[in-house]
C-alpha positions, 0 to 999 in steps of 0.5 A: 538488492532492493525491491520497492513496489510502485503502486499506480493510483488515481490519487496519491493523497488517499494512499498517504492517508492510509499508509502514513495516517493509519499504518504509521509509515513515514512519508519520504518524498513527494512530487507535486503536480499543481494542487495535488501530488503526482508521486510519493514514497513512504517507508517503515522499517525495511518496507518501502512503497511508492505511489504514482498517479495514472496521469503522471505515468501517462505523462512520463512513460505511457507504455508502463501504464498497468493493463486495465483491471490489473491490481497489485497485491502486497504481502507484508509480514509484520512484527506486531499483529496486535498493533496492525489490528488496532491500526485497522480498526474501523477500516473495511476488511476484505479478508477476515483474520485467519490462521493459515495451514502454513503458519501465518496469522493474516488479515487482508484489506483493499488499500486506496487505489484498489490494491490488496494488502495482506498483513501477516505474522508467523504464529 
């Protein structure tokens, strides 16, 4: 079994800037829509994400549009927390670095599109 998150966003390009340009993922696919992208996929190790614009979902299967004010959250366990911190330098932090009672070192951001992302590593 494989699970891949498809995050619905206003525009795909800012997500690619964050995930590929900042976080080091590789772009695996893209679907153009005129001069912009309607859809794209990225991957790093066993992690895969896809991004689709609201307008593309509307054209494809409108009944799958997320409800208003809904936002997805991602919890990503990383192998190198120090590298993650370095990649996030200068990026707005939504949840300051912390160590949890359940033994994880975490930091949280809002990725383009408003999705909450927590990067974590066991301590």
